[in-house]
HTML snippet that shows the backbone in 3Dmol.js (N, CA, C, O; Angstrom):
<script src="https://3Dmol.org/build/3Dmol-min.js"></script>
<div id="view" style="width:600px;height:400px;position:relative"></div>
<script>
const pdb = `
ATOM      1  N   MET A   1     -48.759-158.583 -40.579  1.00  0.00           N
ATOM      2  CA  MET A   1     -47.970-157.802 -41.510  1.00  0.00           C
ATOM      3  C   MET A   1     -47.812-156.351 -41.049  1.00  0.00           C
ATOM      4  O   MET A   1     -46.855-155.677 -41.428  1.00  0.00           O
ATOM      5  N   THR A   2     -48.742-155.879 -40.241  1.00  0.00           N
ATOM      6  CA  THR A   2     -48.660-154.501 -39.773  1.00  0.00           C
ATOM      7  C   THR A   2     -47.433-154.292 -38.899  1.00  0.00           C
ATOM      8  O   THR A   2     -46.761-153.266 -39.009  1.00  0.00           O
ATOM      9  N   LEU A   3     -47.134-155.253 -38.032  1.00  0.00           N
ATOM     10  CA  LEU A   3     -45.944-155.146 -37.180  1.00  0.00           C
ATOM     11  C   LEU A   3     -44.685-155.097 -38.030  1.00  0.00           C
ATOM     12  O   LEU A   3     -43.776-154.312 -37.759  1.00  0.00           O
ATOM     13  N   LEU A   4     -44.634-155.927 -39.047  1.00  0.00           N
ATOM     14  CA  LEU A   4     -43.488-155.925 -39.962  1.00  0.00           C
ATOM     15  C   LEU A   4     -43.340-154.556 -40.631  1.00  0.00           C
ATOM     16  O   LEU A   4     -42.234-154.021 -40.710  1.00  0.00           O
ATOM     17  N   ALA A   5     -44.429-154.001 -41.103  1.00  0.00           N
ATOM     18  CA  ALA A   5     -44.395-152.695 -41.763  1.00  0.00           C
ATOM     19  C   ALA A   5     -43.924-151.618 -40.793  1.00  0.00           C
ATOM     20  O   ALA A   5     -43.105-150.772 -41.153  1.00  0.00           O
ATOM     21  N   VAL A   6     -44.434-151.644 -39.577  1.00  0.00           N
ATOM     22  CA  VAL A   6     -44.030-150.646 -38.582  1.00  0.00           C
ATOM     23  C   VAL A   6     -42.538-150.751 -38.300  1.00  0.00           C
ATOM     24  O   VAL A   6     -41.847-149.734 -38.238  1.00  0.00           O
ATOM     25  N   LEU A   7     -42.042-151.950 -38.131  1.00  0.00           N
ATOM     26  CA  LEU A   7     -40.609-152.137 -37.877  1.00  0.00           C
ATOM     27  C   LEU A   7     -39.765-151.637 -39.051  1.00  0.00           C
ATOM     28  O   LEU A   7     -38.713-151.029 -38.849  1.00  0.00           O
ATOM     29  N   LEU A   8     -40.215-151.887 -40.243  1.00  0.00           N
ATOM     30  CA  LEU A   8     -39.484-151.419 -41.420  1.00  0.00           C
ATOM     31  C   LEU A   8     -39.503-149.896 -41.513  1.00  0.00           C
ATOM     32  O   LEU A   8     -38.494-149.288 -41.871  1.00  0.00           O
ATOM     33  N   PHE A   9     -40.633-149.277 -41.197  1.00  0.00           N
ATOM     34  CA  PHE A   9     -40.716-147.810 -41.225  1.00  0.00           C
ATOM     35  C   PHE A   9     -39.861-147.186 -40.120  1.00  0.00           C
ATOM     36  O   PHE A   9     -39.232-146.149 -40.331  1.00  0.00           O
ATOM     37  N   VAL A  10     -39.838-147.813 -38.951  1.00  0.00           N
ATOM     38  CA  VAL A  10     -38.987-147.313 -37.856  1.00  0.00           C
ATOM     39  C   VAL A  10     -37.522-147.402 -38.262  1.00  0.00           C
ATOM     40  O   VAL A  10     -36.749-146.476 -38.016  1.00  0.00           O
ATOM     41  N   ASN A  11     -37.142-148.509 -38.881  1.00  0.00           N
ATOM     42  CA  ASN A  11     -35.768-148.664 -39.359  1.00  0.00           C
ATOM     43  C   ASN A  11     -35.420-147.578 -40.372  1.00  0.00           C
ATOM     44  O   ASN A  11     -34.348-146.976 -40.303  1.00  0.00           O
ATOM     45  N   ALA A  12     -36.317-147.334 -41.297  1.00  0.00           N
ATOM     46  CA  ALA A  12     -36.075-146.310 -42.311  1.00  0.00           C
ATOM     47  C   ALA A  12     -35.943-144.933 -41.671  1.00  0.00           C
ATOM     48  O   ALA A  12     -35.049-144.162 -42.022  1.00  0.00           O
ATOM     49  N   ALA A  13     -36.826-144.628 -40.739  1.00  0.00           N
ATOM     50  CA  ALA A  13     -36.774-143.324 -40.070  1.00  0.00           C
ATOM     51  C   ALA A  13     -35.462-143.159 -39.308  1.00  0.00           C
ATOM     52  O   ALA A  13     -34.834-142.102 -39.369  1.00  0.00           O
ATOM     53  N   PHE A  14     -35.055-144.189 -38.602  1.00  0.00           N
ATOM     54  CA  PHE A  14     -33.791-144.135 -37.868  1.00  0.00           C
ATOM     55  C   PHE A  14     -32.639-143.821 -38.817  1.00  0.00           C
ATOM     56  O   PHE A  14     -31.835-142.928 -38.552  1.00  0.00           O
ATOM     57  N   ASN A  15     -32.563-144.554 -39.916  1.00  0.00           N
ATOM     58  CA  ASN A  15     -31.461-144.360 -40.860  1.00  0.00           C
ATOM     59  C   ASN A  15     -31.469-142.961 -41.465  1.00  0.00           C
ATOM     60  O   ASN A  15     -30.411-142.354 -41.633  1.00  0.00           O
ATOM     61  N   VAL A  16     -32.638-142.448 -41.792  1.00  0.00           N
ATOM     62  CA  VAL A  16     -32.726-141.131 -42.420  1.00  0.00           C
ATOM     63  C   VAL A  16     -32.435-140.014 -41.424  1.00  0.00           C
ATOM     64  O   VAL A  16     -31.895-138.973 -41.800  1.00  0.00           O
ATOM     65  N   ILE A  17     -32.785-140.219 -40.168  1.00  0.00           N
ATOM     66  CA  ILE A  17     -32.557-139.181 -39.158  1.00  0.00           C
ATOM     67  C   ILE A  17     -31.112-139.184 -38.664  1.00  0.00           C
ATOM     68  O   ILE A  17     -30.503-138.123 -38.531  1.00  0.00           O
ATOM     69  N   VAL A  18     -30.566-140.350 -38.396  1.00  0.00           N
ATOM     70  CA  VAL A  18     -29.262-140.448 -37.726  1.00  0.00           C
ATOM     71  C   VAL A  18     -28.083-140.285 -38.674  1.00  0.00           C
ATOM     72  O   VAL A  18     -27.171-139.510 -38.386  1.00  0.00           O
ATOM     73  N   TRP A  19     -28.077-140.991 -39.789  1.00  0.00           N
ATOM     74  CA  TRP A  19     -26.858-141.059 -40.599  1.00  0.00           C
ATOM     75  C   TRP A  19     -26.469-139.763 -41.288  1.00  0.00           C
ATOM     76  O   TRP A  19     -25.278-139.458 -41.329  1.00  0.00           O
ATOM     77  N   PRO A  20     -27.393-138.981 -41.831  1.00  0.00           N
ATOM     78  CA  PRO A  20     -26.949-137.697 -42.409  1.00  0.00           C
ATOM     79  C   PRO A  20     -26.338-136.760 -41.356  1.00  0.00           C
ATOM     80  O   PRO A  20     -25.389-136.034 -41.653  1.00  0.00           O
ATOM     81  N   ARG A  21     -26.869-136.773 -40.153  1.00  0.00           N
ATOM     82  CA  ARG A  21     -26.299-135.956 -39.081  1.00  0.00           C
ATOM     83  C   ARG A  21     -24.903-136.454 -38.724  1.00  0.00           C
ATOM     84  O   ARG A  21     -24.007-135.655 -38.453  1.00  0.00           O
ATOM     85  N   PHE A  22     -24.718-137.768 -38.724  1.00  0.00           N
ATOM     86  CA  PHE A  22     -23.412-138.354 -38.442  1.00  0.00           C
ATOM     87  C   PHE A  22     -22.406-137.952 -39.528  1.00  0.00           C
ATOM     88  O   PHE A  22     -21.238-137.698 -39.236  1.00  0.00           O
ATOM     89  N   TYR A  23     -22.871-137.897 -40.783  1.00  0.00           N
ATOM     90  CA  TYR A  23     -21.978-137.503 -41.871  1.00  0.00           C
ATOM     91  C   TYR A  23     -21.418-136.103 -41.641  1.00  0.00           C
ATOM     92  O   TYR A  23     -20.243-135.849 -41.908  1.00  0.00           O
ATOM     93  N   LYS A  24     -22.251-135.203 -41.149  1.00  0.00           N
ATOM     94  CA  LYS A  24     -21.773-133.835 -40.873  1.00  0.00           C
ATOM     95  C   LYS A  24     -20.634-133.859 -39.868  1.00  0.00           C
ATOM     96  O   LYS A  24     -19.657-133.124 -40.011  1.00  0.00           O
ATOM     97  N   ARG A  25     -20.757-134.704 -38.848  1.00  0.00           N
ATOM     98  CA  ARG A  25     -19.682-134.804 -37.856  1.00  0.00           C
ATOM     99  C   ARG A  25     -18.433-135.409 -38.462  1.00  0.00           C
ATOM    100  O   ARG A  25     -17.324-134.949 -38.190  1.00  0.00           O
ATOM    101  N   VAL A  26     -18.599-136.430 -39.277  1.00  0.00           N
ATOM    102  CA  VAL A  26     -17.445-137.073 -39.916  1.00  0.00           C
ATOM    103  C   VAL A  26     -16.758-136.091 -40.862  1.00  0.00           C
ATOM    104  O   VAL A  26     -15.530-136.009 -40.887  1.00  0.00           O
ATOM    105  N   ALA A  27     -17.539-135.351 -41.636  1.00  0.00           N
ATOM    106  CA  ALA A  27     -16.960-134.411 -42.602  1.00  0.00           C
ATOM    107  C   ALA A  27     -16.185-133.298 -41.911  1.00  0.00           C
ATOM    108  O   ALA A  27     -15.227-132.772 -42.478  1.00  0.00           O
ATOM    109  N   ASN A  28     -16.579-132.937 -40.713  1.00  0.00           N
ATOM    110  CA  ASN A  28     -15.875-131.884 -39.972  1.00  0.00           C
ATOM    111  C   ASN A  28     -14.727-132.415 -39.124  1.00  0.00           C
ATOM    112  O   ASN A  28     -14.000-131.637 -38.506  1.00  0.00           O
ATOM    113  N   ASP A  29     -14.562-133.712 -39.092  1.00  0.00           N
ATOM    114  CA  ASP A  29     -13.474-134.323 -38.325  1.00  0.00           C
ATOM    115  C   ASP A  29     -12.139-133.997 -38.997  1.00  0.00           C
ATOM    116  O   ASP A  29     -12.054-134.006 -40.225  1.00  0.00           O
ATOM    117  N   PRO A  30     -11.102-133.710 -38.218  1.00  0.00           N
ATOM    118  CA  PRO A  30      -9.786-133.403 -38.809  1.00  0.00           C
ATOM    119  C   PRO A  30      -9.217-134.543 -39.664  1.00  0.00           C
ATOM    120  O   PRO A  30      -8.404-134.306 -40.558  1.00  0.00           O
ATOM    121  N   ARG A  31      -9.643-135.762 -39.389  1.00  0.00           N
ATOM    122  CA  ARG A  31      -9.143-136.904 -40.169  1.00  0.00           C
ATOM    123  C   ARG A  31      -9.802-137.019 -41.537  1.00  0.00           C
ATOM    124  O   ARG A  31      -9.378-137.841 -42.350  1.00  0.00           O
ATOM    125  N   ALA A  32     -10.823-136.222 -41.813  1.00  0.00           N
ATOM    126  CA  ALA A  32     -11.578-136.324 -43.059  1.00  0.00           C
ATOM    127  C   ALA A  32     -10.830-135.770 -44.269  1.00  0.00           C
ATOM    128  O   ALA A  32     -11.083-136.183 -45.401  1.00  0.00           O
ATOM    129  N   ARG A  33      -9.919-134.847 -44.034  1.00  0.00           N
ATOM    130  CA  ARG A  33      -9.181-134.210 -45.140  1.00  0.00           C
ATOM    131  C   ARG A  33      -7.690-134.217 -44.832  1.00  0.00           C
ATOM    132  O   ARG A  33      -7.280-134.104 -43.677  1.00  0.00           O
ATOM    133  N   ASP A  34      -6.894-134.350 -45.872  1.00  0.00           N
ATOM    134  CA  ASP A  34      -5.445-134.297 -45.682  1.00  0.00           C
ATOM    135  C   ASP A  34      -4.987-132.836 -45.712  1.00  0.00           C
ATOM    136  O   ASP A  34      -5.810-131.922 -45.753  1.00  0.00           O
ATOM    137  N   ALA A  35      -3.694-132.629 -45.693  1.00  0.00           N
ATOM    138  CA  ALA A  35      -3.141-131.272 -45.654  1.00  0.00           C
ATOM    139  C   ALA A  35      -3.500-130.457 -46.900  1.00  0.00           C
ATOM    140  O   ALA A  35      -3.562-129.229 -46.845  1.00  0.00           O
ATOM    141  N   ASP A  36      -3.738-131.146 -48.024  1.00  0.00           N
ATOM    142  CA  ASP A  36      -4.103-130.470 -49.267  1.00  0.00           C
ATOM    143  C   ASP A  36      -5.612-130.251 -49.404  1.00  0.00           C
ATOM    144  O   ASP A  36      -6.072-129.659 -50.380  1.00  0.00           O
ATOM    145  N   GLY A  37      -6.373-130.729 -48.424  1.00  0.00           N
ATOM    146  CA  GLY A  37      -7.826-130.583 -48.458  1.00  0.00           C
ATOM    147  C   GLY A  37      -8.555-131.696 -49.189  1.00  0.00           C
ATOM    148  O   GLY A  37      -9.771-131.631 -49.371  1.00  0.00           O
ATOM    149  N   LYS A  38      -7.817-132.721 -49.609  1.00  0.00           N
ATOM    150  CA  LYS A  38      -8.435-133.847 -50.300  1.00  0.00           C
ATOM    151  C   LYS A  38      -9.085-134.788 -49.302  1.00  0.00           C
ATOM    152  O   LYS A  38      -8.613-134.944 -48.175  1.00  0.00           O
ATOM    153  N   ALA A  39     -10.175-135.414 -49.729  1.00  0.00           N
ATOM    154  CA  ALA A  39     -10.866-136.382 -48.878  1.00  0.00           C
ATOM    155  C   ALA A  39      -9.954-137.578 -48.605  1.00  0.00           C
ATOM    156  O   ALA A  39      -9.299-138.098 -49.508  1.00  0.00           O
ATOM    157  N   THR A  40      -9.926-138.001 -47.339  1.00  0.00           N
ATOM    158  CA  THR A  40      -9.116-139.148 -46.953  1.00  0.00           C
ATOM    159  C   THR A  40      -9.958-140.421 -47.022  1.00  0.00           C
ATOM    160  O   THR A  40     -11.168-140.380 -47.241  1.00  0.00           O
ATOM    161  N   THR A  41      -9.286-141.539 -46.828  1.00  0.00           N
ATOM    162  CA  THR A  41      -9.985-142.824 -46.780  1.00  0.00           C
ATOM    163  C   THR A  41     -11.015-142.826 -45.661  1.00  0.00           C
ATOM    164  O   THR A  41     -12.084-143.418 -45.805  1.00  0.00           O
ATOM    165  N   PHE A  42     -10.709-142.180 -44.561  1.00  0.00           N
ATOM    166  CA  PHE A  42     -11.632-142.060 -43.431  1.00  0.00           C
ATOM    167  C   PHE A  42     -12.973-141.493 -43.891  1.00  0.00           C
ATOM    168  O   PHE A  42     -14.025-142.046 -43.571  1.00  0.00           O
ATOM    169  N   LEU A  43     -12.938-140.404 -44.631  1.00  0.00           N
ATOM    170  CA  LEU A  43     -14.169-139.774 -45.113  1.00  0.00           C
ATOM    171  C   LEU A  43     -14.855-140.637 -46.165  1.00  0.00           C
ATOM    172  O   LEU A  43     -16.075-140.799 -46.138  1.00  0.00           O
ATOM    173  N   LYS A  44     -14.086-141.185 -47.082  1.00  0.00           N
ATOM    174  CA  LYS A  44     -14.661-141.989 -48.164  1.00  0.00           C
ATOM    175  C   LYS A  44     -15.365-143.232 -47.637  1.00  0.00           C
ATOM    176  O   LYS A  44     -16.467-143.560 -48.076  1.00  0.00           O
ATOM    177  N   VAL A  45     -14.733-143.917 -46.701  1.00  0.00           N
ATOM    178  CA  VAL A  45     -15.333-145.129 -46.139  1.00  0.00           C
ATOM    179  C   VAL A  45     -16.627-144.792 -45.407  1.00  0.00           C
ATOM    180  O   VAL A  45     -17.630-145.487 -45.568  1.00  0.00           O
ATOM    181  N   HIS A  46     -16.610-143.736 -44.610  1.00  0.00           N
ATOM    182  CA  HIS A  46     -17.816-143.355 -43.888  1.00  0.00           C
ATOM    183  C   HIS A  46     -18.918-142.909 -44.853  1.00  0.00           C
ATOM    184  O   HIS A  46     -20.092-143.202 -44.624  1.00  0.00           O
ATOM    185  N   ALA A  47     -18.559-142.216 -45.910  1.00  0.00           N
ATOM    186  CA  ALA A  47     -19.557-141.796 -46.898  1.00  0.00           C
ATOM    187  C   ALA A  47     -20.216-143.008 -47.553  1.00  0.00           C
ATOM    188  O   ALA A  47     -21.428-143.016 -47.768  1.00  0.00           O
ATOM    189  N   VAL A  48     -19.428-144.023 -47.868  1.00  0.00           N
ATOM    190  CA  VAL A  48     -19.978-145.242 -48.468  1.00  0.00           C
ATOM    191  C   VAL A  48     -20.903-145.952 -47.477  1.00  0.00           C
ATOM    192  O   VAL A  48     -21.993-146.386 -47.850  1.00  0.00           O
ATOM    193  N   LEU A  49     -20.479-146.069 -46.231  1.00  0.00           N
ATOM    194  CA  LEU A  49     -21.312-146.729 -45.225  1.00  0.00           C
ATOM    195  C   LEU A  49     -22.626-145.988 -45.005  1.00  0.00           C
ATOM    196  O   LEU A  49     -23.674-146.613 -44.844  1.00  0.00           O
ATOM    197  N   ILE A  50     -22.571-144.679 -44.999  1.00  0.00           N
ATOM    198  CA  ILE A  50     -23.787-143.881 -44.812  1.00  0.00           C
ATOM    199  C   ILE A  50     -24.691-144.013 -46.034  1.00  0.00           C
ATOM    200  O   ILE A  50     -25.912-144.090 -45.894  1.00  0.00           O
ATOM    201  N   ALA A  51     -24.110-144.039 -47.219  1.00  0.00           N
ATOM    202  CA  ALA A  51     -24.911-144.231 -48.432  1.00  0.00           C
ATOM    203  C   ALA A  51     -25.618-145.587 -48.404  1.00  0.00           C
ATOM    204  O   ALA A  51     -26.784-145.690 -48.787  1.00  0.00           O
ATOM    205  N   ILE A  52     -24.923-146.609 -47.957  1.00  0.00           N
ATOM    206  CA  ILE A  52     -25.530-147.941 -47.842  1.00  0.00           C
ATOM    207  C   ILE A  52     -26.686-147.902 -46.844  1.00  0.00           C
ATOM    208  O   ILE A  52     -27.738-148.491 -47.094  1.00  0.00           O
ATOM    209  N   ALA A  53     -26.500-147.217 -45.719  1.00  0.00           N
ATOM    210  CA  ALA A  53     -27.562-147.107 -44.714  1.00  0.00           C
ATOM    211  C   ALA A  53     -28.787-146.407 -45.301  1.00  0.00           C
ATOM    212  O   ALA A  53     -29.917-146.784 -44.992  1.00  0.00           O
ATOM    213  N   LEU A  54     -28.578-145.403 -46.135  1.00  0.00           N
ATOM    214  CA  LEU A  54     -29.707-144.697 -46.734  1.00  0.00           C
ATOM    215  C   LEU A  54     -30.398-145.550 -47.804  1.00  0.00           C
ATOM    216  O   LEU A  54     -31.613-145.454 -47.979  1.00  0.00           O
ATOM    217  N   VAL A  55     -29.649-146.367 -48.506  1.00  0.00           N
ATOM    218  CA  VAL A  55     -30.260-147.305 -49.459  1.00  0.00           C
ATOM    219  C   VAL A  55     -31.097-148.331 -48.691  1.00  0.00           C
ATOM    220  O   VAL A  55     -32.194-148.687 -49.122  1.00  0.00           O
ATOM    221  N   ILE A  56     -30.581-148.802 -47.559  1.00  0.00           N
ATOM    222  CA  ILE A  56     -31.344-149.734 -46.725  1.00  0.00           C
ATOM    223  C   ILE A  56     -32.635-149.067 -46.246  1.00  0.00           C
ATOM    224  O   ILE A  56     -33.675-149.720 -46.168  1.00  0.00           O
ATOM    225  N   ALA A  57     -32.576-147.779 -45.926  1.00  0.00           N
ATOM    226  CA  ALA A  57     -33.780-147.047 -45.520  1.00  0.00           C
ATOM    227  C   ALA A  57     -34.812-147.052 -46.647  1.00  0.00           C
ATOM    228  O   ALA A  57     -35.997-147.286 -46.408  1.00  0.00           O
ATOM    229  N   LEU A  58     -34.364-146.796 -47.863  1.00  0.00           N
ATOM    230  CA  LEU A  58     -35.272-146.799 -49.000  1.00  0.00           C
ATOM    231  C   LEU A  58     -35.884-148.181 -49.210  1.00  0.00           C
ATOM    232  O   LEU A  58     -37.088-148.302 -49.440  1.00  0.00           O
ATOM    233  N   VAL A  59     -35.070-149.205 -49.133  1.00  0.00           N
ATOM    234  CA  VAL A  59     -35.565-150.575 -49.289  1.00  0.00           C
ATOM    235  C   VAL A  59     -36.556-150.908 -48.176  1.00  0.00           C
ATOM    236  O   VAL A  59     -37.553-151.589 -48.414  1.00  0.00           O
ATOM    237  N   SER A  60     -36.288-150.433 -46.974  1.00  0.00           N
ATOM    238  CA  SER A  60     -37.198-150.669 -45.853  1.00  0.00           C
ATOM    239  C   SER A  60     -38.557-150.027 -46.089  1.00  0.00           C
ATOM    240  O   SER A  60     -39.590-150.627 -45.793  1.00  0.00           O
ATOM    241  N   VAL A  61     -38.559-148.815 -46.619  1.00  0.00           N
ATOM    242  CA  VAL A  61     -39.837-148.140 -46.917  1.00  0.00           C
ATOM    243  C   VAL A  61     -40.605-148.918 -47.981  1.00  0.00           C
ATOM    244  O   VAL A  61     -41.809-149.134 -47.849  1.00  0.00           O
ATOM    245  N   ILE A  62     -39.921-149.331 -49.016  1.00  0.00           N
ATOM    246  CA  ILE A  62     -40.586-150.090 -50.093  1.00  0.00           C
ATOM    247  C   ILE A  62     -41.134-151.403 -49.554  1.00  0.00           C
ATOM    248  O   ILE A  62     -42.261-151.783 -49.869  1.00  0.00           O
ATOM    249  N   ALA A  63     -40.340-152.097 -48.742  1.00  0.00           N
ATOM    250  CA  ALA A  63     -40.802-153.364 -48.161  1.00  0.00           C
ATOM    251  C   ALA A  63     -41.947-153.133 -47.181  1.00  0.00           C
ATOM    252  O   ALA A  63     -42.867-153.948 -47.103  1.00  0.00           O
ATOM    253  N   GLY A  64     -41.902-152.038 -46.436  1.00  0.00           N
ATOM    254  CA  GLY A  64     -42.988-151.722 -45.518  1.00  0.00           C
ATOM    255  C   GLY A  64     -44.294-151.461 -46.258  1.00  0.00           C
ATOM    256  O   GLY A  64     -45.360-151.912 -45.837  1.00  0.00           O
ATOM    257  N   ILE A  65     -44.202-150.741 -47.347  1.00  0.00           N
ATOM    258  CA  ILE A  65     -45.402-150.503 -48.166  1.00  0.00           C
ATOM    259  C   ILE A  65     -45.926-151.815 -48.735  1.00  0.00           C
ATOM    260  O   ILE A  65     -47.132-152.061 -48.753  1.00  0.00           O
ATOM    261  N   ALA A  66     -45.011-152.646 -49.195  1.00  0.00           N
ATOM    262  CA  ALA A  66     -45.411-153.957 -49.728  1.00  0.00           C
ATOM    263  C   ALA A  66     -46.072-154.802 -48.636  1.00  0.00           C
ATOM    264  O   ALA A  66     -47.048-155.506 -48.897  1.00  0.00           O
ATOM    265  N   ALA A  67     -45.543-154.729 -47.420  1.00  0.00           N
ATOM    266  CA  ALA A  67     -46.132-155.484 -46.315  1.00  0.00           C
ATOM    267  C   ALA A  67     -47.545-154.999 -46.013  1.00  0.00           C
ATOM    268  O   ALA A  67     -48.446-155.802 -45.768  1.00  0.00           O
ATOM    269  N   LEU A  68     -47.734-153.683 -46.032  1.00  0.00           N
ATOM    270  CA  LEU A  68     -49.080-153.143 -45.794  1.00  0.00           C
ATOM    271  C   LEU A  68     -50.048-153.518 -46.914  1.00  0.00           C
ATOM    272  O   LEU A  68     -51.237-153.729 -46.676  1.00  0.00           O
ATOM    273  N   ALA A  69     -49.528-153.598 -48.124  1.00  0.00           N
ATOM    274  CA  ALA A  69     -50.372-153.949 -49.262  1.00  0.00           C
ATOM    275  C   ALA A  69     -50.623-155.450 -49.344  1.00  0.00           C
ATOM    276  O   ALA A  69     -51.416-155.904 -50.169  1.00  0.00           O
ATOM    277  N   GLY A  70     -49.958-156.214 -48.499  1.00  0.00           N
ATOM    278  CA  GLY A  70     -50.152-157.658 -48.490  1.00  0.00           C
ATOM    279  C   GLY A  70     -49.331-158.405 -49.513  1.00  0.00           C
ATOM    280  O   GLY A  70     -49.592-159.578 -49.778  1.00  0.00           O
ATOM    281  N   ALA A  71     -48.343-157.746 -50.093  1.00  0.00           N
ATOM    282  CA  ALA A  71     -47.509-158.382 -51.103  1.00  0.00           C
ATOM    283  C   ALA A  71     -46.431-159.273 -50.501  1.00  0.00           C
ATOM    284  O   ALA A  71     -45.870-160.121 -51.194  1.00  0.00           O
ATOM    285  N   LEU A  72     -46.139-159.089 -49.220  1.00  0.00           N
ATOM    286  CA  LEU A  72     -45.100-159.926 -48.587  1.00  0.00           C
ATOM    287  C   LEU A  72     -45.711-161.083 -47.850  1.00  0.00           C
ATOM    288  O   LEU A  72     -44.992-161.888 -47.260  1.00  0.00           O
TER     289      LEU A  72
END
`;
const viewer = $3Dmol.createViewer("view");
viewer.addModel(pdb, "pdb");
viewer.setStyle({}, {cartoon: {color: "spectrum"}});
viewer.zoomTo();
viewer.render();
</script>
């Protein structure tokens, strides 16, 4: 179970480190806003995908803790 927990924690760390930084790049991309400054589909889709990745990170941490506690 320790290997499972480590893998889940590594996954969570990756998601928390990489995706918020990627969001900054996406938000600064010229395709992120239209001429009026409104968010485009490009920005909205990426924001949703990044939010999902961060939820997966949270679930990974919870599952990793459960694995260490022997609940899995």
